MOPAC internal coordinates of N, CA, C and O (Angstrom, degrees):
PM7 1SCF
backbone

  N    0.0000 0     0.00 0     0.00 0    0    0    0
  C    1.4510 1     0.00 0     0.00 0    1    0    0
  C    1.5334 1   109.37 1     0.00 0    2    1    0
  O    1.2310 1   120.61 1   140.43 1    3    2    1
  N    1.3450 1   116.43 1   -39.57 1    3    2    1
  C    1.4794 1   119.23 1  -178.93 1    5    3    2
  C    1.5172 1   110.00 1   -64.04 1    6    5    3
  O    1.2310 1   120.27 1   141.27 1    7    6    5
  N    1.2917 1   117.08 1   -38.73 1    7    6    5
  C    1.4729 1   119.97 1   179.53 1    9    7    6
  C    1.5277 1   110.70 1   -61.69 1   10    9    7
  O    1.2310 1   120.08 1   141.73 1   11   10    9
  N    1.3105 1   117.45 1   -38.27 1   11   10    9
  C    1.4669 1   122.28 1   177.67 1   13   11   10
  C    1.5485 1   108.75 1   -59.10 1   14   13   11
  O    1.2310 1   120.07 1   130.91 1   15   14   13
  N    1.3161 1   117.48 1   -49.09 1   15   14   13
  C    1.4718 1   119.12 1  -178.04 1   17   15   14
  C    1.5277 1   111.94 1   -68.68 1   18   17   15
  O    1.2310 1   119.87 1   147.49 1   19   18   17
  N    1.3071 1   117.85 1   -32.51 1   19   18   17
  C    1.4517 1   120.57 1   177.87 1   21   19   18
  C    1.5050 1   110.34 1   -66.45 1   22   21   19
  O    1.2310 1   120.34 1   135.65 1   23   22   21
  N    1.3025 1   116.96 1   -44.35 1   23   22   21
  C    1.4895 1   120.57 1   177.65 1   25   23   22
  C    1.5057 1   110.65 1   -65.94 1   26   25   23
  O    1.2310 1   120.06 1   139.31 1   27   26   25
  N    1.3241 1   117.49 1   -40.69 1   27   26   25
  C    1.4147 1   120.32 1  -179.68 1   29   27   26
  C    1.5641 1   112.89 1   -62.64 1   30   29   27
  O    1.2310 1   121.23 1   135.26 1   31   30   29
  N    1.3512 1   115.26 1   -44.74 1   31   30   29
  C    1.4363 1   119.46 1   176.31 1   33   31   30
  C    1.5132 1   111.69 1   -63.84 1   34   33   31
  O    1.2310 1   119.57 1   140.67 1   35   34   33
  N    1.3278 1   118.43 1   -39.33 1   35   34   33
  C    1.4803 1   122.61 1   176.52 1   37   35   34
  C    1.5212 1   111.03 1   -59.24 1   38   37   35
  O    1.2310 1   120.82 1   135.96 1   39   38   37
  N    1.3489 1   116.05 1   -44.04 1   39   38   37
  C    1.4602 1   119.37 1  -178.97 1   41   39   38
  C    1.5483 1   109.96 1   -67.02 1   42   41   39
  O    1.2310 1   120.53 1   140.11 1   43   42   41
  N    1.3112 1   116.58 1   -39.89 1   43   42   41
  C    1.4972 1   118.65 1   178.75 1   45   43   42
  C    1.5484 1   109.38 1   -62.96 1   46   45   43
  O    1.2310 1   120.09 1   135.77 1   47   46   45
  N    1.3217 1   117.44 1   -44.23 1   47   46   45
  C    1.4503 1   121.18 1   178.51 1   49   47   46
  C    1.5388 1   110.59 1   -60.63 1   50   49   47
  O    1.2310 1   120.54 1   136.05 1   51   50   49
  N    1.2997 1   116.56 1   -43.95 1   51   50   49
  C    1.4729 1   120.00 1   178.90 1   53   51   50
  C    1.5167 1   111.74 1   -62.97 1   54   53   51
  O    1.2310 1   120.56 1   139.80 1   55   54   53
  N    1.3014 1   116.54 1   -40.20 1   55   54   53
  C    1.4957 1   119.70 1   178.78 1   57   55   54
  C    1.5586 1   110.71 1   -66.05 1   58   57   55
  O    1.2310 1   120.15 1   148.21 1   59   58   57
  N    1.3242 1   117.31 1   -31.79 1   59   58   57
  C    1.4545 1   120.38 1   178.22 1   61   59   58
  C    1.5573 1   110.26 1   -70.57 1   62   61   59
  O    1.2310 1   120.72 1   149.15 1   63   62   61
  N    1.3408 1   116.23 1   -30.85 1   63   62   61
  C    1.4715 1   119.48 1  -178.77 1   65   63   62
  C    1.5269 1   115.56 1   -82.45 1   66   65   63
  O    1.2310 1   120.58 1   161.59 1   67   66   65
  N    1.3148 1   116.49 1   -18.41 1   67   66   65
  C    1.4573 1   119.63 1  -177.82 1   69   67   66
  C    1.5092 1   113.35 1   -59.02 1   70   69   67
  O    1.2310 1   118.83 1   135.48 1   71   70   69
  N    1.3362 1   119.84 1   -44.52 1   71   70   69
  C    1.5001 1   118.17 1   176.57 1   73   71   70
  C    1.5370 1   111.83 1   -62.77 1   74   73   71
  O    1.2310 1   119.54 1   146.44 1   75   74   73
  N    1.3026 1   118.48 1   -33.56 1   75   74   73
  C    1.4705 1   123.33 1  -179.78 1   77   75   74
  C    1.5327 1   108.19 1   -65.75 1   78   77   75
  O    1.2310 1   120.09 1   134.51 1   79   78   77
  N    1.2870 1   117.44 1   -45.49 1   79   78   77
  C    1.4401 1   120.74 1   178.80 1   81   79   78
  C    1.5320 1   110.80 1   -63.83 1   82   81   79
  O    1.2310 1   120.76 1   136.30 1   83   82   81
  N    1.2913 1   116.15 1   -43.70 1   83   82   81
  C    1.4820 1   119.97 1   179.25 1   85   83   82
  C    1.5505 1   111.27 1   -60.19 1   86   85   83
  O    1.2310 1   119.84 1   136.51 1   87   86   85
  N    1.3616 1   117.90 1   -43.49 1   87   86   85
  C    1.4406 1   121.27 1   177.63 1   89   87   86
  C    1.5335 1   111.29 1   -64.21 1   90   89   87
  O    1.2310 1   120.65 1   140.22 1   91   90   89
  N    1.3331 1   116.37 1   -39.78 1   91   90   89
  C    1.4712 1   120.74 1   178.69 1   93   91   90
  C    1.5222 1   111.11 1   -61.05 1   94   93   91
  O    1.2310 1   120.70 1   138.12 1   95   94   93
  N    1.3363 1   116.26 1   -41.88 1   95   94   93
  C    1.4912 1   118.03 1   179.33 1   97   95   94
  C    1.5238 1   110.13 1   -67.50 1   98   97   95
  O    1.2310 1   119.92 1   140.96 1   99   98   97
  N    1.3224 1   117.76 1   -39.04 1   99   98   97
  C    1.4780 1   118.83 1   178.20 1  101   99   98
  C    1.5203 1   110.39 1   -63.99 1  102  101   99
  O    1.2310 1   119.82 1   136.26 1  103  102  101
  N    1.2960 1   117.94 1   -43.74 1  103  102  101
  C    1.4799 1   122.91 1  -178.74 1  105  103  102
  C    1.5373 1   110.13 1   -63.62 1  106  105  103
  O    1.2310 1   120.69 1   142.14 1  107  106  105
  N    1.3441 1   116.29 1   -37.86 1  107  106  105
  C    1.4352 1   118.44 1   177.40 1  109  107  106
  C    1.5300 1   111.82 1   -61.71 1  110  109  107
  O    1.2310 1   121.21 1   138.16 1  111  110  109
  N    1.3406 1   115.29 1   -41.84 1  111  110  109
  C    1.4393 1   120.43 1   179.13 1  113  111  110
  C    1.4992 1   112.49 1   -63.89 1  114  113  111
  O    1.2310 1   120.54 1   136.97 1  115  114  113
  N    1.3690 1   116.58 1   -43.03 1  115  114  113
  C    1.4600 1   120.91 1   176.03 1  117  115  114
  C    1.4869 1   112.10 1   -61.53 1  118  117  115
  O    1.2310 1   120.37 1   138.01 1  119  118  117
  N    1.3316 1   116.89 1   -41.99 1  119  118  117
  C    1.4656 1   120.29 1   179.76 1  121  119  118
  C    1.5120 1   110.78 1   -65.50 1  122  121  119
  O    1.2310 1   119.08 1   140.80 1  123  122  121
  N    1.2978 1   119.37 1   -39.20 1  123  122  121
  C    1.4679 1   121.51 1   178.96 1  125  123  122
  C    1.5442 1   110.92 1   -64.10 1  126  125  123
  O    1.2310 1   120.75 1   136.13 1  127  126  125
  N    1.3190 1   116.18 1   -43.87 1  127  126  125
  C    1.4704 1   120.70 1   179.60 1  129  127  126
  C    1.5272 1   109.69 1   -62.77 1  130  129  127
  O    1.2310 1   119.89 1   132.54 1  131  130  129
  N    1.3608 1   117.81 1   -47.46 1  131  130  129
  C    1.4374 1   121.09 1  -179.80 1  133  131  130
  C    1.4984 1   110.65 1   -62.27 1  134  133  131
  O    1.2310 1   118.41 1   139.97 1  135  134  133
  N    1.3276 1   120.63 1   -40.03 1  135  134  133
  C    1.4418 1   122.83 1  -179.35 1  137  135  134
  C    1.5062 1   110.31 1   -66.73 1  138  137  135
  O    1.2310 1   120.11 1   139.02 1  139  138  137
  N    1.3473 1   117.40 1   -40.98 1  139  138  137
  C    1.4531 1   119.35 1  -178.63 1  141  139  138
  C    1.5078 1   112.54 1   -66.74 1  142  141  139
  O    1.2310 1   120.34 1   153.42 1  143  142  141
  N    1.3367 1   116.96 1   -26.58 1  143  142  141
  C    1.4772 1   122.16 1  -179.91 1  145  143  142
  C    1.5221 1   110.39 1   -93.60 1  146  145  143
  O    1.2310 1   119.79 1   171.60 1  147  146  145
  N    1.3561 1   118.01 1    -8.40 1  147  146  145
  C    1.4362 1   120.71 1  -179.57 1  149  147  146
  C    1.5147 1   112.81 1    71.87 1  150  149  147
  O    1.2310 1   120.98 1  -148.80 1  151  150  149
  N    1.3417 1   115.74 1    31.20 1  151  150  149
  C    1.4377 1   121.27 1  -177.43 1  153  151  150
  C    1.5254 1   108.81 1  -119.31 1  154  153  151
  O    1.2310 1   121.00 1   -20.53 1  155  154  153
  N    1.3864 1   115.69 1   159.47 1  155  154  153
  C    1.5073 1   117.19 1   174.39 1  157  155  154
  C    1.5456 1   109.71 1   -74.92 1  158  157  155
  O    1.2310 1   121.84 1   -14.04 1  159  158  157
  N    1.2813 1   114.08 1   165.96 1  159  158  157
  C    1.4739 1   119.90 1   178.09 1  161  159  158
  C    1.5218 1   109.72 1   -65.12 1  162  161  159
  O    1.2310 1   121.13 1   -37.07 1  163  162  161
  N    1.3344 1   115.44 1   142.93 1  163  162  161
  C    1.4340 1   117.29 1   179.59 1  165  163  162
  C    1.5497 1   112.64 1   -66.79 1  166  165  163
  O    1.2310 1   120.76 1   -29.60 1  167  166  165
  N    1.3119 1   116.16 1   150.40 1  167  166  165
  C    1.4785 1   118.04 1  -174.64 1  169  167  166
  C    1.5376 1   112.27 1   -89.53 1  170  169  167
  O    1.2310 1   119.47 1   169.24 1  171  170  169
  N    1.3083 1   118.62 1   -10.76 1  171  170  169
  C    1.4685 1   119.08 1   178.90 1  173  171  170
  C    1.4836 1   111.38 1  -110.96 1  174  173  171
  O    1.2310 1   120.10 1   180.00 1  175  174  173

């Protein structure tokens, strides 16, 4: 039973991190585009 709760909590934690990882990937792309154009990051 403890293993079930450990796995459940791990899955919940992973689901909470997925949006963070997605935003990080998007920001990396924006930073690469801005750097290649020699411009600052967009504010919006």
